[in-house]
C-alpha positions in Angstrom: 9.6 10.3 -4.5 6.6 9.7 -1.8 3.1 9.5 -2.6 1.1 10.6 0.2 -2.9 9.9 0.0 -5.9 11.3 1.9 -8.8 9.3 0.6 -12.3 9.9 1.1 -15.4 8.8 -1.5 -16.2 12.7 -2.4 -12.5 14.2 -2.8 -8.7 11.9 -2.5 -6.1 14.4 -1.6 -2.8 13.3 -2.8 1.1 14.5 -2.7 4.4 13.6 -4.2 7.2 14.5 -2.3 11.1 13.9 -2.8 13.4 12.4 -0.3 14.5 16.0 0.8 10.1 16.7 1.4 10.0 19.1 -1.7 6.5 18.9 -3.0 7.0 17.4 -6.7 2.9 17.4 -6.9 0.3 18.2 -4.7 -3.7 18.2 -5.5 -6.9 16.5 -5.2 -8.9 14.4 -7.3 -12.6 15.5 -7.4 -15.2 12.7 -7.1 -18.5 14.5 -5.7 -19.9 15.1 -8.6 -20.4 11.2 -9.2 -22.4 9.4 -7.2 -21.6 5.5 -9.1 -19.1 4.1 -6.6 -17.0 2.5 -9.8 -17.2 6.0 -11.7 -15.3 7.5 -8.6 -12.7 4.1 -8.8 -12.7 4.8 -12.3 -11.8 8.3 -12.4 -9.2 7.7 -9.4 -7.4 4.9 -11.1 -7.0 7.4 -14.6 -5.4 9.5 -12.1 -3.1 7.0 -10.3 -2.1 5.3 -14.2 -1.2 8.8 -14.5 0.9 9.7 -11.8 2.7 6.7 -12.0 3.5 7.2 -15.5 4.9 11.0 -14.8 6.9 10.1 -11.2 9.0 7.0 -10.0 7.0 6.6 -7.1 9.0 4.2 -4.5 6.8 4.4 -1.5 3.2 4.7 -1.1 1.2 6.0 2.6 -2.3 6.5 2.8 -4.1 7.8 6.0 -6.2 5.0 7.7 -9.5 5.2 7.6 -12.5 5.8 10.1 -11.9 3.2 12.6 -15.2 3.8 14.7 -17.9 6.3 15.9 -17.7 10.2 15.7 -20.5 11.5 16.9 -22.2 13.9 14.2 -19.6 12.9 11.7 -20.0 9.2 10.8 -22.5 6.3 10.7 -22.3 3.1 10.1 -22.9 3.1 6.6 -20.4 6.2 6.1 -17.4 4.3 7.9 -18.4 1.1 5.9 -18.5 3.4 2.3 -14.9 4.8 3.3 -13.4 1.5 4.5 -14.5 0.0 1.0 -13.5 2.8 -1.0 -10.0 2.9 0.7 -9.7 -0.8 0.2 -10.4 -0.4 -3.9 -7.8 2.6 -3.8 -5.1 0.9 -2.0 -5.6 -2.3 -3.9 -5.2 0.4 -7.3 -1.8 1.1 -5.4 -0.7 -1.7 -5.3 -1.1 -3.1 -8.5 -0.6 0.2 -10.3 2.9 1.3 -8.6 3.3 -2.5 -7.6 3.7 -1.6 -3.8 2.0 -2.2 -1.0 0.8 0.8 0.9 1.4 1.4 4.2 -1.5 3.3 6.3 -0.7 5.7 8.9 -3.2 7.3 11.6 -3.9 11.1 11.1 -2.5 11.3 14.8 0.4 9.9 14.1 1.2 11.5 10.8 0.5 14.8 12.6 2.7 13.9 15.4 5.5 13.2 13.0 5.3 16.1 11.6 5.5 18.2 14.9 1.7 19.2 14.5 -0.2 19.3 17.9 -4.0 20.3 17.5 -5.0 22.8 20.4 -7.7 20.3 22.7 -11.0 21.6 21.4 -9.7 23.1 17.7 -11.3 21.0 14.9 -7.8 19.3 13.2 -8.9 19.5 9.6 -8.4 23.5 9.8 -5.6 23.3 12.3 -3.8 21.2 10.0 -4.2 23.5 7.0 -3.4 26.4 8.4 0.0 24.6 9.4 0.3 23.8 6.4 -0.4 26.8 4.9 1.9 28.7 7.7 4.8 26.7 7.0 4.9 25.2 3.6 5.6 28.0 0.8 5.6 25.7 -1.7 2.2 24.6 -0.9 -0.3 26.1 -3.2 -3.8 27.1 -2.4 -7.2 28.6 -4.0 -9.6 30.6 -2.4 -13.0 31.4 -3.1 -14.3 34.8 -3.9 -15.5 34.5 -0.2 -11.7 34.3 1.3 -12.8 30.6 2.3 -10.3 28.1 0.9 -11.4 26.1 -2.1 -12.7 22.6 -1.8 -10.1 19.9 -1.8 -7.8 22.5 0.2 -7.6 20.5 3.1 -7.5 17.3 1.8 -4.4 18.7 -0.1 -3.2 19.6 3.5 -3.9 15.9 4.9 -2.2 14.6 2.5 1.0 16.2 2.5 1.3 15.5 6.3 0.8 11.9 5.3 3.3 12.1 3.0 5.8 14.0 4.9 5.2 10.9 7.8 5.5 8.8 5.5 9.2 10.5 4.6 10.0 10.2 8.0 9.1 6.9 8.3 11.2 6.0 5.0 14.3 7.4 6.6 13.9 5.9 9.8 13.4 2.0 8.1 16.9 2.9 6.2 18.7 3.8 9.2 
């Protein structure tokens, strides 16, 4: 089984897929209420241990963290915090699953899944809508106002990472 992760310091989306790309579990780890880095890490570790106890994970794929500034989105501090947390979660995956995580850029993962974000459109909502429209077993909840609940975009991103990881696994078997 493939574990795909979309890591941020506030919400981690995760998806477990079997070889046929069937969703075994797709959810998120909500960390936004925790301010302390180590409490966020401890909660993440607990969830990863839980997943390891339930499933035979054979590969872990993680979305590469932001590598450069995006106007209006990132600062040096944000990139540093995200990279630090990504490294800690990567190490946890290595220890818990006894696997070396592989990293996939969001653009490469989308390409492997046949997702083409039109120029000028925001990628996260576009990917979310693509997954909702094309993956019947992808479950999403909405707020009373009709918006996806927090974590929904992260779940969709983790699905795309896991699906791309599955493509890479199949390519490596040939």
